[in-house]
Legacy VTK file of the C-alpha trace (Angstrom):
# vtk DataFile Version 3.0
C-alpha trace
ASCII
DATASET POLYDATA
POINTS 250 float
-114.288 195.249 112.110
-115.921 196.036 108.769
-119.216 196.845 110.477
-117.505 199.291 112.844
-115.643 200.829 109.936
-118.900 201.351 108.019
-120.544 202.965 111.068
-117.590 205.308 111.498
-117.636 206.187 107.800
-121.366 206.988 107.875
-120.999 209.207 110.959
-117.995 211.016 109.484
-119.768 211.645 106.166
-122.827 212.968 108.015
-120.633 215.345 110.023
-118.935 216.595 106.856
-122.227 217.101 105.043
-123.589 219.213 107.892
-120.579 221.519 108.154
-118.374 221.464 105.014
-119.250 222.169 101.369
-118.623 219.170 99.133
-116.271 221.241 96.996
-113.897 221.295 99.959
-113.925 217.528 100.485
-110.757 215.592 99.740
-110.807 212.731 97.213
-110.741 210.413 100.222
-112.704 212.400 102.838
-112.819 209.611 105.426
-110.215 207.054 106.398
-110.298 204.391 109.104
-106.851 203.805 110.619
-105.870 201.128 113.091
-102.915 201.493 115.376
-101.746 200.688 118.875
-101.502 204.455 119.445
-104.174 206.996 118.494
-101.636 209.794 118.166
-99.209 207.851 115.961
-101.991 206.800 113.569
-103.227 210.399 113.327
-99.711 211.672 112.610
-99.184 208.993 109.961
-102.490 209.762 108.207
-101.774 213.510 108.321
-98.367 212.991 106.703
-99.791 210.694 104.014
-102.491 213.243 103.255
-100.062 216.159 103.258
-102.181 217.980 105.834
-101.447 221.601 106.663
-103.029 221.255 110.121
-104.540 218.582 112.355
-107.861 219.534 113.975
-108.882 218.078 117.324
-112.134 218.658 119.197
-112.893 218.378 122.902
-114.466 215.381 124.598
-118.255 215.432 124.797
-118.085 215.063 128.589
-116.370 218.438 129.009
-118.407 221.502 130.054
-119.284 223.866 127.211
-116.554 226.283 126.275
-113.733 224.205 127.769
-111.010 221.904 126.449
-109.072 219.241 128.331
-105.679 218.233 126.981
-106.027 214.466 126.692
-103.153 212.012 126.322
-103.839 211.969 122.560
-103.632 215.757 122.319
-100.514 215.820 124.488
-98.811 213.192 122.322
-99.759 215.032 119.135
-98.323 218.260 120.486
-95.096 216.581 121.524
-94.465 214.485 118.411
-96.275 216.212 115.555
-94.481 218.485 113.086
-97.796 219.851 111.738
-99.678 222.707 113.462
-102.559 221.539 115.630
-105.958 223.253 115.908
-107.988 222.493 119.035
-111.423 223.817 119.915
-113.357 223.947 123.176
-116.676 222.130 123.349
-119.464 224.142 121.675
-117.518 227.406 121.352
-119.386 230.624 120.588
-118.203 231.436 117.064
-118.725 234.415 114.810
-120.894 233.958 111.707
-118.275 236.030 109.877
-115.563 233.437 110.555
-112.182 234.519 111.893
-112.256 238.236 112.716
-109.001 238.511 114.695
-105.803 236.558 115.275
-104.558 236.600 118.872
-100.947 235.493 119.213
-100.283 234.565 122.854
-97.050 234.479 124.840
-97.706 232.082 127.712
-96.209 232.364 131.175
-93.398 234.352 132.720
-90.932 233.097 130.109
-93.367 233.028 127.179
-91.250 235.352 125.043
-88.601 232.628 124.884
-91.013 230.688 122.613
-91.771 232.886 119.555
-92.320 229.987 117.136
-95.189 230.675 114.762
-95.378 234.467 115.190
-94.521 235.149 111.550
-97.015 232.516 110.368
-99.741 234.064 112.512
-98.905 237.515 111.117
-99.139 236.268 107.528
-102.483 234.563 108.267
-103.854 237.834 109.640
-102.606 239.721 106.575
-104.123 237.224 104.127
-107.479 237.252 105.959
-107.285 241.040 106.313
-108.070 240.866 110.028
-106.277 242.485 112.997
-103.661 240.592 114.977
-103.473 240.999 118.751
-100.197 240.320 120.545
-101.087 239.108 124.029
-98.717 238.411 126.913
-100.446 236.263 129.536
-99.396 234.922 132.904
-100.807 234.289 136.367
-99.473 236.796 138.902
-97.885 234.064 140.992
-95.149 231.629 140.028
-96.546 228.118 139.717
-95.442 224.691 138.575
-95.907 225.922 135.020
-93.041 228.377 135.623
-90.922 226.048 137.759
-87.972 225.986 135.389
-88.077 229.561 134.124
-84.789 231.328 133.534
-83.063 232.972 136.477
-83.293 236.212 134.438
-87.093 235.975 134.305
-88.845 238.716 136.358
-89.842 237.324 139.747
-93.049 239.320 140.331
-95.994 240.500 138.255
-95.005 244.200 138.273
-91.532 243.485 136.885
-92.951 240.985 134.400
-95.603 243.468 133.210
-92.972 246.101 132.488
-90.712 243.594 130.733
-93.665 242.246 128.720
-94.433 245.678 127.277
-90.868 245.942 125.998
-91.010 242.478 124.447
-94.364 243.275 122.811
-92.869 246.361 121.149
-90.190 244.167 119.577
-92.792 241.586 118.572
-94.862 244.294 116.887
-91.887 245.246 114.709
-91.447 241.579 113.789
-95.120 241.308 112.818
-94.892 244.343 110.542
-91.932 242.722 108.776
-93.695 239.367 108.335
-97.018 240.910 107.275
-95.311 243.007 104.601
-94.590 239.763 102.735
-98.309 238.948 102.448
-101.076 240.818 100.589
-103.288 243.170 102.561
-102.611 245.551 105.432
-102.339 244.513 109.068
-103.712 246.220 112.166
-101.750 245.287 115.303
-103.188 245.376 118.821
-101.151 244.836 121.998
-102.467 243.623 125.347
-101.249 242.130 128.633
-103.262 239.711 130.788
-102.126 239.073 134.345
-104.246 238.063 137.328
-104.395 235.480 140.108
-104.416 232.133 138.321
-104.794 231.245 134.655
-108.595 231.449 134.595
-108.684 235.010 135.918
-105.797 236.045 133.675
-107.707 234.631 130.687
-110.843 236.603 131.479
-109.023 239.817 132.379
-108.968 240.621 128.643
-111.820 240.576 126.145
-112.254 237.738 123.664
-114.266 238.029 120.462
-116.413 235.292 118.959
-114.211 235.489 115.871
-110.895 235.147 117.707
-108.372 232.485 116.739
-105.721 232.079 119.427
-102.227 231.154 118.239
-99.168 230.233 120.255
-96.035 228.119 120.277
-95.967 224.693 121.855
-93.319 224.293 124.543
-92.068 220.883 125.562
-91.883 219.972 129.233
-89.400 217.906 131.149
-90.551 214.516 132.424
-90.512 215.890 135.981
-92.971 218.652 135.092
-95.163 216.253 133.107
-95.664 214.183 136.242
-96.037 216.892 138.879
-97.255 220.049 137.123
-99.771 221.211 134.542
-97.891 223.329 132.006
-98.861 226.664 130.411
-100.275 224.954 127.302
-102.693 222.807 129.317
-103.684 225.685 131.579
-104.307 228.028 128.652
-106.383 225.532 126.665
-108.396 224.604 129.746
-109.782 228.157 129.976
-109.477 229.640 126.476
-112.935 230.398 124.991
-111.620 230.480 121.417
-110.241 227.799 119.073
-106.441 227.635 119.206
-103.814 227.114 116.516
-100.680 225.631 118.096
-97.407 225.829 116.197
-94.790 223.093 116.730
-91.239 224.164 117.620
-90.099 223.235 114.097
-91.914 226.301 112.694
-89.486 228.648 114.441
LINES 1 251
250 0 1 2 3 4 5 6 7 8 9 10 11 12 13 14 15 16 17 18 19 20 21 22 23 24 25 26 27 28 29 30 31 32 33 34 35 36 37 38 39 40 41 42 43 44 45 46 47 48 49 50 51 52 53 54 55 56 57 58 59 60 61 62 63 64 65 66 67 68 69 70 71 72 73 74 75 76 77 78 79 80 81 82 83 84 85 86 87 88 89 90 91 92 93 94 95 96 97 98 99 100 101 102 103 104 105 106 107 108 109 110 111 112 113 114 115 116 117 118 119 120 121 122 123 124 125 126 127 128 129 130 131 132 133 134 135 136 137 138 139 140 141 142 143 144 145 146 147 148 149 150 151 152 153 154 155 156 157 158 159 160 161 162 163 164 165 166 167 168 169 170 171 172 173 174 175 176 177 178 179 180 181 182 183 184 185 186 187 188 189 190 191 192 193 194 195 196 197 198 199 200 201 202 203 204 205 206 207 208 209 210 211 212 213 214 215 216 217 218 219 220 221 222 223 224 225 226 227 228 229 230 231 232 233 234 235 236 237 238 239 240 241 242 243 244 245 246 247 248 249
């Protein structure tokens, strides 16, 4: 066990040295945790450390630019009270860092999950970068929308019109939140709808400096078994790193 721990420590230190300045290292930059559950040990370590976010990468077996929501990621999303950052494998990133925040409303009923919008607006204001409000949905109802509200628009044309109205309200909310942070905020608005999540994703332009943000939405056990939800579908095709806010940030 000690030998494995030493190997892990050496690999982790090497990774830190190649990507992070030593001034940003914690007093204890590497910790080996043992647990019957990967997700529970990560949550425990994050709480002990007082982490602001938990960062999770994609498996090395995934194609470049993609992310698969593993059981660990799914458990972290469901049980964690700390925002989670996930990144696709070998994403194309800007040398200037984050150049735009894209806050995404996922699915036909995405506006029912606004958690994290104010946090995203304040991040954009502090970084002095634009924030894009993006409503995204496939143009056909799928398992991801199986339990949407009866008041949810039933076709893409109705949803598109309703989304524009919701985005106007969201823009007002962003102005209010951004006014509490230093710097000015430029707000962009966009709608992505096409046949299937992949086409919807690529129907709008993504920058190398984009950071996608959205609210995690819990699924019923029925949908967990039979359907892939909006979170999984979005992360599967999103070319940018994503910051996912837990429901508790509402």
